[in-house]
N, C-alpha and C positions, 0 to 999 in steps of 0.2 A: 941301230946303232947303241953305241955304247953307256952304260949305266951308271953312272957315278952315284957314290951314297955323301955327297959334301954337304951340308947344312943350307938354306938360303936364311938367308936374316933379311930379314922386312923394318926396316923403320919405323915407332908408331907414331902413328898421326896426329897422335894426342901434342896440341901446343901446350909449350913449355910453360910452369908456375914458376912462382919468387915467390919467396920462404920472408913473409911481413913481420913476424912475432915467431920468439923463440924460449920455451920454459922448459928449460933443458935440467932442473931438476924433475918437475914431473914429467918430461921423454914427450914435448909435448911440440906444434910448431902449427899454426898457423901461415895457408900458402894461399899468394892469389893469384887465380887462373883469369886469360880473357875470357871475357863473357862467352856461352856457348860451349865451353869447354870444361864446363867438370868433368874429372873421374869419378867411376862407380864408387860404394863406400866398397872398404874390404883391398883397394885397391893397392897393391905395393910400385913402390916409384923412386924410386934411384936419384940421388938428390948428387952436383955437382956445384964445383966452385975450380973456376978456372979450367973449365977442360975434365977432372979428376973427379971420379966418382969419390966423394966425401962421408958418403951417408945410404941410407934408406928407409921410406916414413912408407906406410901404411894411412890408408885414408880413411875417418873415423864421423861421427857427424861430429859437432854440426857444420851444417854449407847452406851458406846466405850468402847470394847476390853470386857475387865472383870468387867469396872469399870460401876458404876450406878446413876445419882440421884434420891434424891427422899426427900418428902418436910414431916419436922415433923406433925404430924396430933397431938399426945401427950406424955406426959410426958418431959423427958430429953434423951439427946445422949450427948455421949462421945466416943472419940479414942477411938478403941479398943473394943466397945461393939460390942456382935455378934445381927445377922438380921434373923432371919429363919422367912417363914411362917404358924406357926402352931395354 
């Protein structure tokens, strides 16, 4: 059987979150996730608006209930943007 070096791409199992609050000056956001789907601290997540990637955030403390803070690493974020780990 011939060998291929094609990459295997798998979609993240993490359920997407939504940005609920943005502090552009301090470069952080508050993200809400469905109950039981919180990402690990220091995880880098992509931010999407209208299906297009517009930024990247890094998960930071605090984590409370279904809300999580994250630092804006790149791009821009707005309330309602989708956040996912793909």
